[in-house]
C-alpha positions in Angstrom: 12.2 -5.6 -7.9 8.1 -6.4 -8.5 7.2 -4.9 -11.9 6.3 -7.0 -14.5 8.3 -4.9 -16.9 11.0 -7.2 -18.2 8.6 -10.2 -19.0 5.9 -7.9 -20.9 8.9 -6.3 -23.0 10.4 -9.6 -23.9 6.8 -10.7 -25.1 7.4 -7.9 -27.6 10.7 -8.0 -28.2 12.6 -11.0 -28.6 16.3 -11.3 -27.4 17.8 -10.6 -30.5 16.0 -7.2 -31.0 16.1 -6.3 -27.0 18.7 -7.2 -24.3 17.3 -6.9 -20.9 19.5 -6.0 -18.3 17.7 -6.5 -14.4 19.6 -5.5 -11.3 18.0 -6.6 -7.8 19.9 -6.2 -4.6 17.9 -9.0 -2.5 17.7 -12.5 -2.9 14.3 -12.5 -4.6 12.2 -11.3 -7.6 8.5 -10.4 -8.5 7.2 -11.5 -5.2 3.8 -10.0 -3.4 5.2 -7.9 -0.6 1.5 -7.5 0.4 1.0 -10.9 1.3 4.0 -10.7 4.0 1.9 -10.5 6.9 -0.1 -13.3 5.7 2.6 -15.7 5.6 3.7 -14.2 8.9 0.6 -15.1 10.4 0.6 -18.6 8.8 -2.9 -17.9 6.6 0.2 -18.6 3.9 1.9 -21.4 5.1 5.0 -21.3 2.4 7.3 -18.2 1.4 7.3 -19.4 -2.1 3.7 -19.1 -2.6 4.1 -15.2 -2.5 6.5 -15.4 -5.6 5.3 -14.7 -9.1 8.3 -15.3 -11.3 11.6 -16.9 -9.7 14.8 -15.8 -11.0 15.3 -19.2 -13.0 12.1 -18.3 -14.8 13.1 -14.7 -15.8 16.4 -16.3 -17.0 14.5 -18.8 -19.0 13.2 -15.5 -20.8 16.9 -14.5 -21.4 16.6 -11.7 -19.2 20.3 -10.8 -17.5 19.1 -10.8 -13.8 21.6 -9.6 -11.4 20.5 -10.4 -7.9 22.5 -8.8 -4.9 23.5 -6.3 -7.0 22.9 -3.1 -6.0 22.7 0.3 -8.6 24.5 3.3 -6.3 24.7 5.5 -9.5 23.0 6.8 -12.6 25.3 8.4 -15.2 22.2 10.2 -17.4 24.8 11.8 -19.6 26.5 9.0 -20.6 23.9 6.2 -20.6 24.8 3.8 -17.7 24.7 2.5 -14.4 27.2 1.9 -12.0 26.3 -1.2 -9.6 27.9 -2.7 -6.8 28.2 -6.6 -5.4 26.8 -6.5 -2.1 28.3 -9.6 -1.4 32.1 -9.0 -2.9 31.9 -5.0 -2.9 33.1 -5.2 -6.7 31.7 -2.3 -8.9 31.3 -2.0 -12.4 29.7 0.0 -15.2 26.8 -1.1 -17.6 25.3 1.0 -20.4 21.9 1.1 -21.5 19.9 2.5 -24.3 16.5 2.4 -22.4 16.5 3.0 -18.8 13.7 1.7 -16.2 13.8 3.1 -12.3 11.9 0.4 -10.0 13.8 1.1 -6.8 10.3 1.1 -4.7 9.6 2.4 -1.4 11.8 2.7 1.9 10.1 1.9 5.3 10.2 4.8 7.6 12.6 4.3 10.4 13.0 7.1 12.9 16.1 8.0 14.2 15.5 6.9 17.5 17.4 4.9 20.4 17.2 1.2 19.9 16.0 1.5 16.6 18.4 -1.1 15.4 18.4 -3.4 18.6 17.8 -6.9 17.7 13.6 -7.8 17.9 12.9 -4.9 15.8 11.6 -5.2 12.7 9.9 -3.8 9.5 8.3 -5.9 6.8 8.8 -4.1 3.5 10.8 -7.2 1.8 10.6 -11.3 1.9 13.8 -11.1 3.6 12.4 -9.1 6.3 9.5 -11.3 6.8 11.9 -14.0 7.2 14.2 -12.1 9.7 10.7 -12.0 11.6 9.8 -15.4 11.7 13.6 -16.5 12.5 12.9 -14.2 15.5 9.6 -15.9 16.7 11.1 -18.5 16.5 13.8 -17.9 18.8 11.8 -16.0 21.2 10.2 -17.2 24.2 8.3 -14.4 25.7 4.5 -13.4 24.1 4.5 -9.9 23.9 4.6 -8.0 20.5 4.5 -4.1 20.1 3.5 -2.9 16.6 4.4 0.7 15.9 2.4 2.1 13.6 -1.5 1.3 12.7 -1.6 2.1 8.7 -2.5 -1.1 6.6 0.7 -2.6 7.5 0.3 -1.9 11.0 -3.0 -3.3 11.6 -2.3 -6.1 9.3 0.8 -7.3 11.4 -1.2 -6.7 14.9 -3.7 -9.6 13.3 -0.6 -11.4 12.2 0.8 -11.4 15.9 -2.8 -12.1 17.5 -3.2 -15.2 15.3 0.4 -16.3 16.2 -0.9 -16.1 20.0 1.0 -12.9 21.5 -0.3 -10.2 23.6 -0.5 -7.1 21.0 0.0 -3.5 21.3 -0.5 -1.0 19.0 1.2 2.5 19.6 -0.2 5.1 17.2 0.7 8.7 16.9 -2.8 9.4 15.7 -6.0 10.3 16.7 -7.2 6.7 15.9 -5.7 4.0 13.5 -5.8 3.9 9.8 -5.4 7.4 9.1 -6.3 6.9 5.5 -9.8 6.8 6.6 -11.7 10.1 8.6 -11.4 9.9 12.3 -15.0 9.0 12.7 -14.5 5.7 10.9 -11.1 5.1 12.0 -12.7 5.2 15.7 -14.5 1.6 14.1 -11.7 0.0 13.5 -10.2 1.2 16.9 -13.1 -0.3 18.7 -13.2 -3.6 16.7 -9.3 -4.1 17.3 -10.2 -3.8 20.7 -12.4 -6.0 21.0 -9.9 -8.7 19.3 -7.6 -8.0 22.4 -5.3 -5.6 21.0 -4.5 -2.7 22.9 -4.8 0.1 21.3 -2.5 3.4 22.5 -3.3 6.4 20.3 -2.0 10.0 20.4 1.4 8.7 21.4 4.5 9.8 20.1 7.8 6.8 20.6 10.8 8.6 22.2 12.7 5.1 22.3 13.2 1.9 22.0 14.4 0.3 25.4 16.8 -2.7 25.2 17.7 -5.1 28.1 21.0 -6.2 29.5 21.6 -8.6 26.5 20.8 -5.8 23.9 17.4 -6.5 22.9 14.2 -4.7 22.6 12.4 -4.9 25.8 10.1 -2.3 25.4 8.8 0.9 23.3 8.5 3.9 25.3 6.1 7.1 25.2 6.2 10.1 26.5 4.7 9.1 29.7 4.6 5.1 29.4 6.3 2.1 28.3 5.2 -0.6 26.3 6.7 -4.2 27.2 8.0 -5.9 24.2 9.7 -9.3 23.1 9.2 -8.2 19.4 8.8 -4.9 17.8 6.9 -4.3 14.6 7.3 -1.3 12.6 4.5 -0.1 10.7 5.0 3.5 10.3 4.8 3.5 6.5 7.1 4.5 3.3 8.3 7.2 1.7 9.5 7.0 -2.4 13.1 5.3 -2.8 14.2 8.0 -5.2 17.9 8.9 -3.4 19.5 7.7 -6.7 16.9 9.5 -8.8 17.5 12.6 -6.9 21.4 12.9 -7.3 20.9 12.2 -10.6 18.4 15.2 -11.1 16.1 13.8 -12.1 12.1 15.5 -11.4 10.8 14.7 -8.0 7.1 15.5 -6.6 5.7 17.1 -3.4 6.0 13.8 -1.8 9.4 12.6 -2.8 8.3 10.7 -5.7 9.4 10.6 -9.3 7.3 12.4 -11.7 6.3 10.7 -15.0 4.0 11.2 -17.7 1.2 9.1 -18.9 3.3 6.8 -20.7 5.6 6.6 -17.5 8.2 8.0 -19.3 10.0 10.3 -16.3 9.6 13.9 -17.5 12.0 15.4 -19.4 13.9 12.5 -20.2 13.4 10.3 -23.9 15.0 7.4 -22.6 13.8 7.1 -18.7 10.7 5.3 -17.4 9.4 4.5 -13.7 6.9 3.2 -12.2 5.9 1.5 -8.7 6.3 2.9 -5.4 8.7 5.3 -6.6 6.8 7.5 -8.7 3.8 9.5 -7.8 0.3 9.1 -9.8 -2.0 11.4 -11.0 -5.3 11.5 -8.7 -8.3 11.8 -10.7 -10.1 13.0 -8.3 -8.8 15.7 -6.9 -6.2 16.7 -9.9 -3.3 16.4 -7.7 0.0 14.4 -7.7 -0.5 11.7 -5.1 1.9 9.0 -3.6 0.1 6.1 -3.1 2.5 2.8 -2.7 0.1 -0.3 -3.4 0.8 -3.6 -5.8 -2.2 -2.8 -8.1 -0.4 0.3 -9.2 2.8 -1.3 -9.5 1.9 -4.1 -11.6 -0.3 -1.5 -14.3 3.1 0.3 -14.3 5.1 -2.2 -15.5 2.6 -3.7 -18.1 2.8 0.0 -19.2 6.3 0.5 -19.5 7.0 -2.9 -20.7 4.6 -1.9 -23.7 6.3 1.4 -24.6 9.7 0.0 -24.0 9.6 -3.0 -26.3 7.8 -0.9 -29.1 4.3 -1.1 -28.4 2.2 1.6 -26.7 0.3 1.9 -23.4 -0.7 4.4 -21.1 -1.8 5.0 -17.4 -4.5 7.2 -16.7 -4.1 7.7 -13.1 -5.9 6.2 -9.8 -8.7 7.1 -7.5 -7.0 6.2 -4.3 -9.0 2.8 -3.7 -7.6 0.2 -1.0 -8.9 -2.7 1.4 -7.7 -4.2 4.3 -8.5 -6.4 7.1 -7.7 -6.9 10.6 -9.0 -10.7 11.7 -12.7 -10.6 10.6 -13.2 -6.9 10.2 -13.0 -5.5 7.1 -11.4 -1.6 6.1 -12.2 -0.3 2.8 -11.7 3.5 1.2 -11.4 5.5 -2.5 -11.6 8.7 -3.5 -11.1 11.6 -0.8 -11.2 11.8 2.7 -12.8 15.0 4.6 -9.1 16.9 5.2 -8.5 15.6 1.2 -11.2 17.8 0.0 -10.6 20.7 2.3 -7.3 20.8 1.3 -7.8 21.0 -2.6 -10.5 23.6 -2.1 -14.1 21.4 -2.8 -17.3 22.0 -1.0 -18.7 19.1 -0.3 -21.5 16.9 2.0 -21.0 13.7 4.1 -23.6 11.3 4.9 -23.1 8.0 7.2 -25.2 5.0 7.0 -25.3 2.1 8.8 -26.6 -1.0 7.0 -26.0 -4.9 6.8 -23.8 -7.4 4.3 -27.0 -8.9 3.3 -31.0 -8.8 3.7 -31.3 -8.4 7.5 -33.4 -11.7 8.0 -31.0 -13.7 6.0 -28.8 -15.5 8.5 -25.0 -14.1 8.8 -26.0 -10.5 8.1 -23.6 -8.7 9.5 -23.3 -4.8 10.5 -21.9 -2.3 8.0 -20.8 1.0 8.2 -20.3 3.4 5.0 -19.3 7.3 4.7 -19.8 9.1 1.4 -18.4 12.7 0.6 -20.0 14.3 -2.6 -19.7 17.8 -4.1 -22.2 20.4 -3.4 -24.1 21.8 -6.3 -23.0 19.3 -9.0 -23.6 16.0 -6.9 -20.0 14.2 -8.1 -19.1 11.7 -5.6 -15.6 12.4 -3.9 -14.9 9.7 -1.8 -16.4 6.3 0.1 -15.5 4.6 3.1 -16.8 1.1 4.4 -15.7 -0.7 7.4 -17.8 -4.0 8.3 -17.4 -7.4 8.3 -17.7 -10.1 6.0 -18.6 -8.7 2.2 -17.7 -4.9 3.2 -14.3 -4.2 1.8 -15.0 -5.2 -1.9 -18.1 -3.2 -1.8 -15.7 -0.4 -2.1 -14.8 -1.6 -6.3 -18.5 -0.3 -6.8 -17.7 3.4 -5.5 -14.1 3.4 -7.4 -15.9 2.5 -10.9 -18.2 5.6 -10.3 -15.6 7.7 -9.4 -13.5 6.5 -12.3 -16.8 7.5 -14.5 -17.1 10.8 -12.7 -20.7 9.7 -11.6 -23.2 11.8 -9.4 -24.2 10.2 -6.4 -28.0 10.9 -8.0 -26.8 8.6 -11.1 -25.2 5.9 -9.0 -28.8 5.4 -7.1 -29.9 4.1 -10.9 -26.9 1.3 -10.7 -28.2 -2.0 -11.5 -26.4 -4.2 -9.2 -27.2 -7.6 -8.3 -29.2 -8.9 -5.6 -30.2 -11.8 -3.7 -30.5 -12.1 0.4 -27.3 -14.1 1.0 -25.5 -11.1 -0.9 -27.1 -8.0 -0.1 -30.6 -6.2 0.9 -32.6 -5.2 -1.9 -31.3 -1.6 -1.5 -26.9 -2.0 -1.5 -25.5 -0.1 1.3 -23.3 1.9 -1.1 -26.7 2.9 -3.1 -28.4 3.7 0.1 -25.4 6.0 1.2 -25.8 7.2 -2.5 -29.4 7.8 -1.9 -28.7 9.8 1.4 -25.9 11.7 -0.4 -28.1 12.9 -3.3 -30.9 14.0 -1.2 -28.2 15.9 1.3 -27.1 17.7 -2.2 -30.4 18.4 -3.4 -31.5 19.9 0.3 -28.2 22.5 -0.3 -29.8 23.4 -3.6 
């Protein structure tokens, strides 16, 4: 349970006006799943620093929080949910007037031999993170294989490097970070290998091999075996909507619940949904997407809490902004990739520029690559990808604001951004890309 729905609703309605019952099948509430790789790496020294609000704090707000309790059925006709105590197995029905679904996402775990062997770990929850740390404490070997090279994969590769492991990343794509175009992913690939990480791309995992003791000993692909004392899965997630599907609630193309702008489930008056189990409107493409990020989940919770508590709020959509890092390499994107733009039928131009994080003469200026997509004829900004060192990642926010405002690349060149040699060249790298894109658009006429 990571949505801030219960506290927000409680702020608007007291316990005499609104009774709140919350079910959570795990041991923890209201925590930052995004912080788990940094807890595993040791950058965050204590698990509890990731917890925003404890069960006791929820209960102090008169929220009936039931830990280790899993909802197994939604009865929409009678307005009730069936829940099972995870430890005892006891089941009971609880009635509701308003229902909020925040079931999150489930890690993709292929049905392959050895996938459930000891030493194989996902990192979706705090319980998962603790289980991985327990394994690392018991394991004498120092070889780690990370399966998948998305956000979780590269972050866990960094975590294992920081723990002194020899790290191999097995990735089915052409390059790591499929959220980037392959030419930008190649920069991530080169940087990861420079950090001592072995990258194995275009490789399909066929099995996880085990030793005589039953523990994982290697990750097998079609043409190689990669020795492993521990395996971390970073293959991605899909919406956890089995309950919603069984109840007949509407799901989108990507398997997530469909809601209106108030986060009310379509076709339902008293059912809301938010977080990683829903699809959201992409403001650039105009289509529904599944983008499982904590920033969205938090905003969904605020919106749902306001509406359930008697107020009014809406969630307009997203532009797909995300930022990550692997050691000192920062990786950021917002808007559409080339294949996204092709898929929705947009004609576009792309430009790529090399610049620096600071004025070139200022100490410690580091290289930065910015790729920008703009729509032919209109010049509308469609997307930006950035790979670089210190100061690169958060520059994507400039593009995120421009995308949300529907700006053209020509309009972007006039943005009055802050400048001083320690922070930026006189022309910020994002604006250099915008100038180049505007010229390209004018040239295509």
